[in-house]
Structure formats: C-alpha cells, structure tokens
N, C-alpha and C positions, 0 to 999 in steps of 0.2 A: 542376331544376338541371344535372342529369348530363349532361340531353339537349344543353343549350347548351354544356356543357362539350364533349362530346363533337364540336358544330358547328364549334367555335372550336379545337379540336384540327384539325378535318380542311382548314378552311381553312390551319392551320398546314403541314399534310402536303404540302397543295397546293403552297407555296409551295418547301417543301425538293424535290421532284419535278423543279420549273421550275430552281431551282438546281443540280441535278446535271443539267440536260439542256443548260443553256448552259455550263457549265462544260467549260473547252478544257482538253488536257493541259500545254501549255506554262504555262497560267493556275494551276497548283493550286500551285506554289512560291508564287509572289506570295500567294496565297490561302490559303496552309498555315493560317493562323491563323483566318479564317473558316470553312474546311474542319474544322476542330475543335470550332468552334461550333454546325456542323451536325449533327456526329456525336452531340454529347450533347444536342442537340433530338430527333433521332430515337429516341435510346435514353429518354428521357423519354416522350415519343408510344408507346416500346415497353411502360411500365410501365402508362401509360392505356387503353392499347390491347388489352390482352391477354388481355381478357374478351370483347372482339368479334371474334369467330372470323371475321364477314362481311368484315371488313376487314383482317382478320392477314395474308394474301396482300399486299396492295397494301404494308401496312408492311414486310413481308419486302423486298419489288423495292425500295422505298426505300434500305434498306439496303445491299444489295448497288450500289447506285449509288453510294451514297457510300465503301464499302469499295473499289469500280474508283478513284475520283476520289484517294484515297490514296494509292493507286499514282503 
C-alpha cells in the first residue's frame, strides 16, 4: 500500500516539474492562485517523501522551481 502511494506521488511530482518548466514569468501573476496550489502540493509531497532519501534531492529541486515562480 505504501509502494502504491509513493508511485502515485511520483507521478504527481512529475506534473509539478512540468508545470514549473512551462510557466513563464509574465504568466505568474495570472496563475498566482494556481501557483499557490502547486506550492501546497509540493509541501504535502515533502511530508510523504521525507523518509525517502533517494528522491529528496529531486523534491528540493521542485521546491526551488516553485520558489522562483513565486518571484
């Protein structure tokens, strides 16, 4: 059951990465509400992935991308 949950979160994390790469600076203001939802999603993933040291670096990269979009 835990393995399935991690697999599902891995797919979600991939979506967050794609969203971070597609977003353009001029679109940030328009999608500010959506960006906040992504930030919350990443934080939730962080709580689940805290025990997974192998994917911790990848999660931190996503957090950095979201922070850059926030600016």
